[in-house]
N, C-alpha and C positions, 0 to 999 in steps of 0.2 A: 401626876408627878412629872417634873421636867428637869432638864439639866440646867446648870448655872454658869457655864463658861461664857465669857464675853467675846472671845475670838474663836473661830472654828479651829485655828491652829493650837489652841489650848485644850481642845477636847481630848478625852481619854477613851480607851476601849470600853470602859464601864458606861460612859456617856452614850457611846454608840450602840451598846446593847439596849439601852432604854429607848433611844431614838428609833432604832430599827424595829423594835416591838411596836411602837406607835406608827411607824411608817407602814408596817405590814397591815395594820388595821385600816389605815387611810387608803392604802392601795386596794384592799379588798372591796372598798366601796366605789371604786372607779366605774364599774358598770352602772351603778345607780346614778352617778353624776352624768355619765354619757346619756343615759335615758332621759334624765331630767332636762338636759340641755336640748336634746331632740324635741322635747315637748314645748320648748320655747318657739319652735317653728309653727306650732298649731295656731290657726286663725291668722297667720301672717301671709296674706295673699301676694303682696307686692305687685298687684296688677295682674297676676297670673290667674288662670281658670280654676286652679286648686291651691290650697294653702301649701306652704313649703313642707309641712310635715307630710301631707298626703302625697306630694310629689316624691318625697324621699321614700315613703312606704310603697308607692306604686313602682318606683325604680327597683327597690329590693324585691318586691313580689314578682316582677317580670324576670329578674335574674334568677330567683328561686325556681320559678315555673320552668325556666329554660334548662334547669339542672346545674347551674353554677354551684361551686362549693360554698361552704358556710363563710369562709373568709371573704370571698368575692361578694357574697350577698350582704355582709356587714359593710363592706366598702360601698356598695350601692346604697345602702341605707344611710350611711354617714357622708356621702359625697358632697352634700350641701350644708353640713352642720356648721360650717364656718360663716354662713350668711349673717349670723347675729353679731359676731365680733369682728369679722373680716369682710365687711361688705364690699370692699374693692379688691380683696384677695382671698375669697372664700375657699377656693380650691387649695391654696397653700395651707390655710388653717386646718382644713380637713385632713390633708396629707400629713401634717405634723402630728395630729392626734393619732392617726392610724399607723404611722411609720414603725413604732416599736413592736407592733402586733401583727403586721402583715408582710407578705413577700415583697421583694423589690419591684416586681412587675405590677403588683396591685397598688403599691405606693405611687409609682410613676403614673399609673393610669389615673388615679384620683388627683394627683398634683397637676396634671395637664389636661384634665377633661374639659375645663372651661375654655381653653384655647381651641380645642378640637370642636367643642359644641358651638363655638363662635361662628363657624361656617354657616350655621343655620340662621343667624340673626345679626352678626356684626355689621353687615352692609346696611341694615336698617337704622343703626345708631352712629353711623359715620366712622366705623372701624373697618379694617381690612378683613373681609371674611376668609381670605386665604392665609391669614396669619399662621394657621395650623401647618402650612407647608414647611415651615422652618423645623418642624418636628418629624417629618415623614421618614427621615433616614434612621430614626431611633428604633431599636429592636422592639420596643413596647408600643410603638405608635399604632400598629394595626389592632392591638388589644384595646387601646383607648378608643379608637374610632369605632370598634365593634361595640364597646360599652355605651358610647354615646348613641349610636344608631339603633341598637336593639333595646336599650333600657332607658337611658336618661331622656332622650328625645321623645319617647312615646309615653312618658309618665305625667301627662297633664290632662288626663281624662276626667272631666267633671261629672260625667254620667256614671262613672264607676261607683259602686257602694263604698262608703268610707271604710278604710282599713284601720286596724288597731296596732299600735306599737307593741302590744303584748305578743303578737304573732312572732316577732323577731327577738324578743327579750332573751330567750335561752341562747340564741346565737351570739348576741352581744355579750352576755355574761361569759360564754365560753371563750370567745376571741380575746376579750380584755382580761382574762384571768392570768395570763402569763406572757410577758414580753418575749419576743424571739429576736429582736434587733435592738438591744439596749445595752449600754455599759452596766446597767444595774441588774440585768437578767439573772446573774448568778447570786446576787444578794437577796433577791425577792423569793 
């Protein structure tokens, strides 16, 4: 069943009872859509020694082994999820997906990780490797640099056994079960 209004301004409370029931079902499947999208990174090497999914899994595994909390580990897992749709702004895409569900410092870390990571390779592609310097005064810069140095930069090991996304599925389901930074958090 669906509503029949032609303009949202003509909708009624009864319409929105129906819509919100449908929205709750749709929202409950968000973790499934996130996991499916991560699987799009499988076997996409982009010239790297491991495919993008294994890179993401290795990043998350390193963070988990170091004792980072679940929210941080999920951020590590999703840090490059934007590669498929935002090939020139992947960090922005990942940050937008994560923003309603993570802390401000984790959101900032993911949004800016590409610039900080650029120190390791920008000079090889004609960009300024010190571009990250523009961020150094921000309170979350050191967190982001730590993420890059301890997890993201080290997660290209082709000799490691293949990891499974199933390892992190419970964390993804937990983190994406309830928004903490959204105008809709009270309605869901």
